[in-house]
N, C-alpha and C positions, 0 to 999 in steps of 0.2 A: 560571444559578441563578434568575434572574427568570422564565424560561420554566418551570422546574420548579415554582416557587411558584405561578404562575398556573394551571398544570395541576392542582395539588392543590385549589385553590379551586374551579375549574370542576367538577372531578370530584365534590367534596362538595356544592356548592350546586345544580348543574344535573343531574348524572348519578347522584346518589344514592349516592355512595361513603361507606361508614362508616369510622370511625377504625380499626377492626379490619382492614378490607380494605386500607386504605392501609398499615398496618403490615406486613402480609404482602407487599405489593408492594415495600416497601423491602428486605425480606429477599431476595426474588427478584432484585431489581435488584443487590443486593450480590454474589450468586453469579454472575450474568451478567456484571457488570462485572469481577469478579476473574478470570474466565475469559479475558477480553481483556487486562486490565492486566498479568497475569503475563508475557504475550508482550511488551508494550510496555516494561515495566521491564527485562526481559532484553535486549531489542534495544538500548535506550538505554545500558545498562551496557556491552554489547559495543562499541557505538560509542565511548563515552568511553574505553575501554581502547585501542582502535586509534587514536583521534584523539590522545590524549595521547602515545602511543608514536610517532606520526608516520608510521604505516604507510600511512594513506590518502593523505597528501601524497606519499609515495614513489611510490605507484602512479600518482597523477595526473600528477606531473611526468614520470615515465617515458613515459606515453602522449603527453604534449605534445611531447616530444622525438623521438617516433617518426616523424613525418611533417611535411612543410611544406605539403602540399595542404590548402587551407582546408576543403574539403568533407570530407576524411578526418578532419581535426581536429574538425569538427563531429560526425562519427559517433562518434569515440572520447570526446571531452570533453563533448559536448552530448547524447549519446544513450545509448551503452553504459555509460560510467562513471557517469553519474547514475542509470541504471537499477540498476546494481550497488549504489550507495549506498542507493537506495530499498529494495532487497531487504534490506539490512542494518539500516537505521535509519529512514529517512523523516523525518517531522516537519520538513520544510523543509531538511534537511541536504543533499540532492542539489544544490539550487540554490545554497545558501550555499557549498558546497565547489567546485562545478564552474564557477560563473560567474567567479570570480577567475582560474581557470586559463585560461578562454577569453579573458579580457581580456589576460592575459600572452602569449597566443598570437596576439594582434593583432586580436581582435574588439572592437567598440565595447561599452561597458558595457551599453547598452540591449539590443543584440542578444544579448549574453552571457546576460543574465537570461532573455530570451524563449526562446532556444534551449534552455538547460538546463531551463527550466520545461516546455516542450513535450516534450523528449526523455524525461523520466522519467514522464510522465503515464500511459502504458499500464501501468506497473509498480506502481501504487499499491495495487491490491486485494490482490495476493499479496505486495506489499512489506511492509516493517516486520515481517517474519517472518509474514506472512499475517494480521495483526491485523484488517484490515478484513473479510477473508473470514470470520474467526472470529466477528466481530460479526454478520455477515449470518446465519451459522448459528445464533447464539445468539438473535437476536430473532425469527427465523422458525421455529425448532425443526426445521429441515430439515438433512439430513446433507450432508457433503462429497461423498459419492458422487453425490448427486442434483444438487447445485448446481455442482460443479466443471466438468463437460464443456462446457456452454454458456458458462460464465464464462471458461474458458480459450480457447474459440474466439473470443469477442468481443474479449478482450484481446489475443489473438494477432494478429487483424486490426488492432487499434489500434496494436500495436507497429510494424507496417509503415507505417501512416498517420503515426505520429509520426516514424519514421525518414525518410520522404519529405519531410515538412515541414522537418526538421532540415537535410537536405542542400541543399534549395532555399534556405533562409534563410542557410545557411553559405556556399554557393558560387555561388548564382544559376544561371542557365541555362548559364553557361560550364562549370561543373564538375558539373552535375546528372547528365548521362549517364555521365561518368567514374566517379562515385561510386555509380551505380545498381546495378551487379553486387554490390558489397560490401554495400550496403543490403539488397538482396533476400536475399542469402545469410545475413546476420546476422539478419534478421527470421525467416527459416526456422529458424535455430538457436534463437532466442528463443521463438517460438511453439510449435515442436515440443517443445522441452524443457519449457516451461511446461505444456503439455497432458499430457505423459506423467507428470510429477511430480505435478501437481494431481489427476489422475484415479487415481493410485495411492497416495493417502494422504500424499504428501510435499509438500503445499501450502505448508508453512512455508518451504521453500527453492525454491519454484516460480519465483521471480524470481532469487534469488541465484545458483544454480548455472547456469542458462542464460545469465545475464549474464556470469559468469566464462568460460563456454565461448565466448560470442560475442566477448569480448575476446581470448581465445586464438586464435580463428579469424581475427579481424581482424589480429592480430599476424602470423600466418602469411601472410595475404593480402598485406600491404604488404611483408613480407619477400621475397616472390617477385616481386611486380609493381611495386615501387618501388625505383629505384636509390638514392635518398636514404636510404631505410630500411635497405637492405642495407649501405650504407657506415656508417651509424650503428651498426648492430648489430655489425659487424665491429670497430668501434673501442671498443665497450663493454667495460670492464674486468671482470675476474672478480669483483672486490669489488662492483661494481654489480649483477651478476647474482645474487650471494648475497643482497644487500640486498633485491632484489625478491622473492626466494623467501621470505625471512623475513617480509616484509610480507604475503605471501599466507597464511602459516601459520594465523592465526586463522580464516580463512574455510574453509580446507581442514579444519581441526579441527572446525568447526561442522558441515559437511556430513557428515563421518565419524560424528560422534556422533548426529546425527539418523537416519542410516541404521541404525546399531547399535541405537538405542533403539526404532526402528520395526519392524525385521525380525529381531532376535536374540531368539528365543523365550524362552530362560532368563531374560533380563532382564525381559521383559514379564510373564512368569508370576510372577516374584519380587515385582514392585511392583504388580501388578494389583489386589490386594485393598485397597490403601490409598486409599480414595475418600471424599471428604467431600460430603455432600448434605443436603437438608432436605425433609421430607415436608410438603406444604402441604394444608390442608383445602379443601373446596369453598367458593368465595367467591361472594357475590352482592350486587348493588346493591339499593337500596331499590325500584328499578323492575323487579326480577326478572331482570336480566342475570346469567347464571351462568357461572362459570369452574370446571370440574370439578376435583376433588381430583387432585393430581399430585405426583410427586417432582421437585424442582427440579433445576437444573443440577448434574450430577455432575462433580466435579473430582478427578482423580488428580494430586496434587501432585508425585509422583515421575516420572510419565510425561508430564506436561504439557509442551508445546513450550516454554513460558516457562522451566521448570526446566532443560530441556536447553540452552537458549540461555545461561542464567546459568552453568551448569557449564562450557560452552565458553569463556565470557568469563573465568571465574576461571582456567581452565587456560591460556588465552592470556596472561593477565596474568603468570603465573609463567614461562611460556616466554619472553616478551618481556623480563621482568626478568632472566632468566638470560643473555639476549643483550645486556644492558646498555641496552635501549631504555626501561626503566622502573626506578624505585626502589621500595624497600619501602614508604616512607611515602606514596607516591602513590595507594595503594589507598583511603585515606581521602578524598583529594580527588576521586577518581573516583566514590566512593559519594555524596559531597556533590553533585557535578555531576549525577549521575543523578537524585538526589532533586529537585533544583531544577528541572531541565529536564522532569521528568515530572509535577510537581505540578499545573500548570494543566491538562494533558491528562487526568490522573486525575480531577480534580474535574469537568471538563466531561463526561467519559464517564459517570461515576456519575450526574450530574444528568440527562443526556440518556437514559440507559438507564432511570432512574427515571421520567422523563416518559413514555417509550414503554410501559413496563409498566403504568403507571396508565391510559394511554389504551386499551390492549388489554383491561384488566379492567373498564372502565366503558362500553364500547361506543363510545367516541369514534372509534376507528380504523374501526369498521364504518360509522359515519355518514359519515365522510369518503370511504370507499371507495364507498359507495352514490352519493354526490354525484358523484364522478369518473366512475363507470360510466354515469351518466345524461348527462353532458356529452360523453364520448368513447365511440364505439362500438367494437366488437370489432376493426374494421379499422384504425382510426386510432390506438388506444391504443399498440400496439407502437412506432409512430413517435415518440411523445412520451415514452415511458417513460424513455429515457436522459436527457432534459432534466429530469425530476423528480429523478433522482439527481444531476445536475449542479447543479441549483438548491440542493439540500440541502448539497452540498459547498461551493458558493460562499458560502452564508449562514453555515454553521457552521465553515468553514475546513478540513474534512477529509472524505474519503470514509467514514471510520469513523463519524463523526457522522451523515452522510447516511444510511448504512445503518441506524443506530439509529432515526432519525426516520421514514424512509420505507420501510424494508424490509418491515415487516408491512403497511403501507398498500398497497404494491404487491402483496403476496401476497393480501390480501383482495380487491383489485380484479380480479386474475386469476381468482379463483373466481366472481365475479359476471359477468365477461365470457367465461368459459369459455376462457381462454387458458392457454398453457403457463407454469406458475409458474417452472420452471427457466429458461426463456428470458427472461421479464420481469425476474426477479430478477438474472439475469446483466446485463441491460441497465441495471438500477438501479445496480449496483456499478461497471460499466464506465463509465456516464455520470458517476457520482460521481468515479471516478478521473480522468477527463478534466476534469471540472468543477473539481477541486481545483487544477488548473494555475493557474487565475486567482483563487484565494482570496487576498484582500488580505493576510492575515497572512503567507503564503508569499512573496508578491511583495515585501512590505516587508522581510522578512528577507534575501531575495536582493539587493535594491537596496542595502541597508546594507553589503554586503560589497564592492561595486564603486563606492562613492561616489556613488550616485544618490539620496541622501536628499532628500526634497522633490519628486522627479520620478517618484514611483511611479505617478501617474495616467497618464502617457504609456505606461509599460510595461503597466499593466493594460488600457489601451485596445487595444493591439496583441494582447494575450493573449485578450481577450474576442472579438475578430474571428476570430483563428485557431482558438480553441477551439470557437467556435460552429460553424465549418465542420466541424471534426472530429466534434463531437457529432451534427450533422445527417447526416453520412456514416454514422455508427454507427447512427443511428435508421433510416435507409433500409435498412441491412443487416438490422437486427432485423425491420423490416417485411417484407422479402423472405423471411426465414426463417420468420416466422409464417404467411405465405401458403402456404409449402411444407408445413408441418407438418399 
């Protein structure tokens, strides 16, 4: 909020923003924020439904019992399961849920938080039902078709890097080679699934569905290659199998609804006309910086991903209630928990989007972009672009906020340096995803679940080291791609 207030003062006193211009930017910020927040509210509501029903715990405990190999446990509980949770909800939930499971499986509390944090990092951009990717589209005005290919490629490579880090930290050199085939295969499922979904308009489930598929693949892998797992599965009672299938119902329902709403023409045609938007006049500062007249962000409330997620959450509630996992009156508590857990995020997003819109309409972003372009040349900038995204995520606590602050800045810089905007913006959000691994707010939440209160500094120190290596590797990859283009 302080950043938002200071931006308004600078815009008015130094960059010549009138009260009328600021008022219109607030309206623009409202529509841009609502576009993202609908997804966040829906994702949080779905998480609260499944968490209160205990389905997340059922899935997690089943994975923990599946194998005794520490590296395989790291893959399931520290990489694939947190990635799945990130796809569904995010907001620190993957670490908070997975870290205690890793501790119960024999990992130290410190390593449990470190492993779970690194394991889900690649999934942040398309996680939380794609809210960070939606934000990147909103602040840059670029389409999913343009942004998705490079974003999916960089995040697919990041999935492999995160998986390799996880198996090394989980099993050391002793189990690294044993776990490598499963890691490579799982990464292939994750990256290929993510790319196909993201580039075909299904970016909302571009993490959730591949993560579910990779968990299924991992299940089959240990089923055939692990004697311990075969014996465990043979002893599994029919009631346990049914329980696991019920636990998966909300996620299967979500995937089915998203596919229906996106590809079933009669539904799209029925709800397509119901769009809310606002026509904005030409805006200019006292110093002549002009923003042309335009139609603001268009939002179709019926076909919006957030609405679809909310519908799946409500249907999941009634299904789980029918199976006696929930009670009628719990819907009120779920709504309260959703509101309480989303409030801080909602305020932060509106404040940061408002800040970014004001900066764009008063030439602040252009000034910063010119300064950066003079410091870094065309060859070096691709290397450091992921670090800018990571810095934003570390400072603000999330990739979503990093995209708000630096998305348009990176776009303006690419124009000045004649670089591929699709590549650099992909580097921005991929760097922000990995940078969010070490965000203090996430680490503190994770540490609180495993009894490490007061020892967060040690965990952050390890994460800064590992994450810096990951981001540097990502930067080198972006640099190589930029030289090829």
